[in-house]
Structure formats: structure tokens, C-alpha cells
DOPADREN-955211 format. One record per atom (N, C-alpha, C, O, CB): x, y, z; residue in three letters. Coordinates in steps of 0.02 Angstrom, whole numbers, padded with zeros to 5 digits, always signed. Glycine has a CB too. Example, Ala and Ser with C-alpha at 12.3 -4.5 7.8 and 13.67 -1.06 7.14 Angstrom:
+00660-00284+00390ALA;+00615-00225+00390ALA;+00660-00165+00390ALA;+00712-00166+00423ALA;+00565-00224+00452ALA;+00642-00112+00354SER;+00684-00053+00357SER;+00645+00002+00394SER;+00670+00057+00402SER;+00704-00030+00286SER;
This chain:
+00816-00526-00855MET;+00772-00514-00799MET;+00782-00442-00776MET;+00839-00418-00768MET;+00785-00564-00742MET;+00726-00407-00764ARG;+00730-00338-00739ARG;+00758-00338-00669ARG;+00750-00386-00631ARG;+00662-00304-00741ARG;+00791-00284-00651ARG;+00823-00278-00586ARG;+00774-00286-00528ARG;+00789-00319-00479ARG;+00859-00212-00580ARG;+00714-00255-00534ASP;+00666-00258-00479ASP;+00624-00322-00480ASP;+00588-00336-00432ASP;+00620-00199-00483ASP;+00629-00362-00532ALA;+00590-00424-00537ALA;+00612-00475-00486ALA;+00573-00519-00467ALA;+00595-00453-00607ALA;+00674-00471-00462ARG;+00699-00519-00413ARG;+00666-00510-00345ARG;+00665-00558-00306ARG;+00774-00512-00406ARG;+00641-00452-00330ARG;+00614-00438-00264ARG;+00538-00441-00261ARG;+00508-00416-00213ARG;+00637-00370-00241ARG;+00506-00469-00310VAL;+00434-00475-00310VAL;+00416-00544-00283VAL;+00444-00594-00305VAL;+00404-00464-00381VAL;+00370-00547-00238GLY;+00348-00610-00210GLY;+00329-00601-00137GLY;+00326-00545-00112GLY;+00403-00663-00216GLY;+00315-00656-00103PRO;+00295-00650-00033PRO;+00348-00614+00008PRO;+00407-00630+00005PRO;+00283-00720-00004PRO;+00326-00565+00046GLY;+00372-00527+00088GLY;+00402-00466+00054GLY;+00433-00425+00088GLY;+00427-00571+00111GLY;+00394-00459-00012TYR;+00420-00402-00047TYR;+00362-00365-00081TYR;+00319-00396-00112TYR;+00473-00423-00099TYR;+00361-00298-00075PRO;+00308-00261-00109PRO;+00318-00261-00185PRO;+00375-00262-00209PRO;+00306-00189-00084PRO;+00263-00262-00220ARG;+00266-00259-00293ARG;+00282-00187-00314ARG;+00250-00141-00289ARG;+00199-00284-00326ARG;+00330-00176-00359PRO;+00345-00108-00381PRO;+00284-00077-00414PRO;+00249-00109-00453PRO;+00405-00108-00430PRO;+00271-00014-00399VAL;+00215+00022-00428VAL;+00243+00073-00476VAL;+00280+00118-00456VAL;+00170+00055-00374VAL;+00226+00066-00539ARG;+00250+00113-00590ARG;+00191+00135-00633ARG;+00149+00094-00651ARG;+00305+00082-00634ARG;+00187+00199-00649PRO;+00133+00221-00693PRO;+00144+00197-00764PRO;+00201+00191-00787PRO;+00126+00298-00692PRO;+00090+00182-00798ARG;+00095+00164-00869ARG;+00106+00227-00909ARG;+00090+00282-00886ARG;+00031+00127-00894ARG;+00134+00221-00968LEU;+00145+00279-01010LEU;+00077+00311-01025LEU;+00030+00276-01044LEU;+00182+00260-01075LEU;+00073+00376-01018GLY;+00012+00411-01033GLY;-00039+00410-00977GLY;-00094+00437-00985GLY;-00018+00382-01094GLY;-00023+00380-00921SER;-00069+00380-00864SER;-00032+00401-00801SER;+00030+00402-00800SER;-00102+00310-00855SER;-00069+00418-00750SER;-00038+00437-00688SER;-00066+00393-00632SER;-00120+00366-00637SER;-00049+00512-00673SER;-00027+00388-00579LEU;-00050+00350-00521LEU;-00101+00392-00483LEU;-00096+00453-00481LEU;+00009+00330-00475LEU;-00148+00359-00452ARG;-00198+00391-00410ARG;-00198+00357-00342ARG;-00190+00296-00337ARG;-00269+00389-00442ARG;-00206+00397-00290CYS;-00211+00371-00222CYS;-00273+00327-00217CYS;-00327+00346-00240CYS;-00213+00428-00170CYS;-00265+00268-00188ASP;-00321+00221-00182ASP;-00373+00246-00132ASP;-00431+00226-00137ASP;-00295+00153-00162ASP;-00353+00287-00084ALA;-00399+00311-00032ALA;-00438+00373-00053ALA;-00498+00377-00042ALA;-00361+00325+00032ALA;-00404+00422-00083CYS;-00438+00486-00099CYS;-00439+00502-00173CYS;-00468+00553-00193CYS;-00404+00542-00062CYS;-00408+00462-00215SER;-00406+00471-00288SER;-00366+00531-00310SER;-00373+00553-00368SER;-00475+00476-00315SER;-00325+00560-00267ALA;-00282+00615-00287ALA;-00227+00589-00333ALA;-00203+00533-00325ALA;-00251+00650-00225ALA;-00207+00630-00380GLU;-00154+00612-00426GLU;-00087+00612-00389GLU;-00073+00657-00350GLU;-00151+00660-00488GLU;-00046+00561-00402ILE;+00019+00554-00369ILE;+00073+00569-00421ILE;+00077+00536-00473ILE;+00029+00483-00338ILE;+00114+00619-00406ASP;+00171+00635-00450ASP;+00231+00596-00428ASP;+00251+00601-00370ASP;+00186+00712-00450ASP;+00260+00556-00472GLY;+00319+00518-00455GLY;+00302+00454-00418GLY;+00254+00419-00435GLY;+00366+00559-00413GLY;+00342+00439-00367VAL;+00335+00377-00329VAL;+00284+00387-00273VAL;+00284+00439-00240VAL;+00404+00355-00299VAL;+00241+00337-00261PRO;+00192+00344-00206PRO;+00227+00350-00138PRO;+00280+00322-00128PRO;+00145+00283-00205PRO;+00197+00388-00094SER;+00225+00398-00027SER;+00218+00336+00016SER;+00258+00325+00061SER;+00193+00458+00007SER;+00167+00297+00003GLY;+00156+00236+00041GLY;+00112+00188+00002GLY;+00091+00203-00054GLY;+00123+00252+00109GLY;+00099+00131+00032ARG;+00055+00081+00000ARG;+00009+00053+00053ARG;+00027+00046+00111ARG;+00097+00024-00033ARG;-00051+00037+00031GLY;-00098+00003+00075GLY;-00083-00072+00073GLY;-00040-00094+00035GLY;-00171+00017+00055GLY;-00118-00109+00113LEU;-00112-00181+00112LEU;-00181-00211+00116LEU;-00215-00205+00166LEU;-00066-00208+00170LEU;-00202-00243+00062LEU;-00266-00276+00059LEU;-00255-00351+00051LEU;-00218-00373+00008LEU;-00309-00248+00001LEU;-00288-00390+00093LEU;-00283-00463+00091LEU;-00351-00493+00076LEU;-00400-00478+00111LEU;-00254-00492+00157LEU;-00355-00534+00024PHE;-00417-00566+00004PHE;-00409-00642+00006PHE;-00371-00669-00035PHE;-00439-00542-00067PHE;-00443-00676+00051PRO;-00439-00750+00051PRO;-00476-00778-00009PRO;-00534-00761-00021PRO;-00468-00779+00117PRO;-00443-00821-00046ARG;-00472-00854-00105ARG;-00459-00929-00099ARG;-00407-00953-00121ARG;-00443-00825-00172ARG;-00507-00964-00071GLY;-00497-01036-00061GLY;-00441-01049-00012GLY;-00444-01026+00046GLY;-00481-01071-00128GLY;-00390-01085-00034ASP;-00333-01101+00009ASP;-00277-01048+00007ASP;-00229-01053+00045ASP;-00304-01168-00010ASP;-00284-01000-00037SER;-00231-00949-00043SER;-00257-00881-00023SER;-00317-00871-00014SER;-00204-00947-00116SER;-00211-00834-00015VAL;-00228-00766+00002VAL;-00199-00720-00052VAL;-00138-00722-00065VAL;-00201-00747+00073VAL;-00241-00679-00082VAL;-00219-00631-00133VAL;-00200-00567-00097VAL;-00238-00541-00056VAL;-00275-00618-00187VAL;-00141-00542-00112ARG;-00114-00482-00079ARG;-00109-00426-00130ARG;-00078-00434-00183ARG;-00044-00496-00047ARG;-00138-00368-00114GLU;-00132-00309-00156GLU;-00103-00252-00115GLU;-00118-00245-00056GLU;-00201-00289-00187GLU;-00062-00211-00148GLU;-00032-00154-00115GLU;-00044-00091-00156GLU;-00001-00070-00194GLU;+00045-00165-00105GLU;-00104-00062-00150PRO;-00121-00003-00190PRO;-00081+00058-00168PRO;-00063+00064-00109PRO;-00195+00012-00186PRO;-00066+00104-00214PRO;-00027+00164-00197PRO;-00068+00213-00154PRO;-00129+00217-00161PRO;-00003+00199-00261PRO;-00033+00250-00111LEU;-00064+00302-00069LEU;-00024+00366-00075LEU;+00037+00366-00082LEU;-00067+00279+00005LEU;-00060+00423-00073CYS;-00026+00488-00073CYS;+00002+00500-00004CYS;-00012+00463+00043CYS;-00076+00545-00094CYS;+00043+00552+00003GLU;+00076+00566+00067GLU;+00025+00580+00122GLU;+00032+00555+00178GLU;+00123+00626+00060GLU;-00026+00618+00107ARG;-00077+00636+00157ARG;-00113+00574+00183ARG;-00121+00566+00244ARG;-00127+00686+00127ARG;-00136+00531+00138CYS;-00173+00472+00158CYS;-00129+00420+00193CYS;-00150+00389+00242CYS;-00207+00440+00098CYS;-00068+00411+00169SER;-00023+00362+00201SER;-00007+00384+00273SER;-00004+00342+00318SER;+00042+00354+00161SER;+00002+00448+00283HIS;+00015+00474+00351HIS;-00048+00465+00395HIS;-00042+00442+00452HIS;+00036+00549+00348HIS;-00106+00483+00369ALA;-00168+00478+00408ALA;-00184+00405+00427ALA;-00204+00392+00484ALA;-00226+00508+00369ALA;-00175+00360+00380ILE;-00189+00289+00394ILE;-00139+00261+00445ILE;-00159+00224+00490ILE;-00186+00248+00328ILE;-00076+00279+00438ALA;-00025+00255+00485ALA;-00038+00281+00556ALA;-00032+00244+00604ALA;+00045+00276+00462ALA;-00056+00345+00563MET;-00069+00374+00629MET;-00132+00344+00660MET;-00135+00333+00720MET;-00075+00450+00624MET;-00183+00330+00619THR;-00244+00299+00645THR;-00229+00229+00670THR;-00253+00209+00724THR;-00298+00296+00590THR;-00190+00191+00633ALA;-00172+00123+00654ALA;-00131+00125+00718ALA;-00142+00084+00763ALA;-00133+00086+00598ALA;-00084+00171+00723LEU;-00043+00177+00783LEU;-00086+00196+00843LEU;-00077+00168+00898LEU;+00012+00230+00772LEU;-00133+00243+00834PHE;-00177+00263+00889PHE;-00220+00205+00912PHE;-00227+00194+00972PHE;-00222+00322+00866PHE;-00248+00166+00865ARG;-00290+00109+00884ARG;-00249+00055+00918ARG;-00272+00025+00966ARG;-00325+00081+00822ARG;-00189+00043+00895PHE;-00145-00006+00927PHE;-00129+00015+00998PHE;-00131-00026+01044PHE;-00081-00015+00886PHE;-00113+00079+01008ASP;-00096+00104+01074ASP;-00157+00101+01120ASP;-00150+00083+01178ASP;-00070+00176+01069ASP;-00216+00117+01095ALA;-00277+00115+01135ALA;-00293+00043+01156ALA;-00316+00031+01211ALA;-00336+00145+01096ALA;-00281-00004+01111GLU;-00293-00075+01125GLU;-00245-00100+01180GLU;-00266-00139+01223GLU;-00286-00117+01061GLU;-00183-00078+01178GLU;-00134-00098+01228GLU;-00153-00071+01297GLU;-00144-00105+01348GLU;-00065-00074+01209GLU;-00179-00009+01299ASP;-00198+00022+01362ASP;-00257-00013+01394ASP;-00263-00014+01456ASP;-00215+00095+01352ASP;-00301-00043+01354GLU;-00360-00078+01381GLU;-00341-00143+01416GLU;-00379-00166+01459GLU;-00408-00092+01325GLU;-00287-00171+01399GLY;-00268-00233+01433GLY;-00243-00282+01388GLY;-00225-00337+01409GLY;-00323-00261+01471GLY;
């Protein structure tokens, strides 16, 4: 069993590795990612009784922008009541 295979499943992110001869691309802007992605998105798709979870790779710029947007919206929602 691979070392990282033990941590795959609910509550653990799936390891993202480029295939040989290919490179990772940011899911938001399609920029090429060198090395390990800076962040991951979270997409949830309800399929009948189950939920399919995907964690696409994000570049540093997009992961920062998405995180700050979510934080701003959360803070604005708290201020409203």
C-alpha cells in the first residue's frame, strides 16, 4: 500500500499528482502549476443518496483570491445579523 493511500477518503483530501508528461493546470484560470498546487477547490455533486466530492487544484493566485472572497462574504453575512 502506498504511503498516501491511507489518508484518502472522507475527511481527507485526495493527493494531486501530475501524470508523467503532463502538468497540472489551475481549475479556475487554467494556468500551469509547477510542483504542488497551492490550494484546492471543493466541489460537491449530489448523486442520488450519495455526494461526489472533487478537489481540483488551484494556483496560488486563485486560491488566495477565492479564500479572501469567501472570508469577505462570511464577514459581511455576520454583520447583517
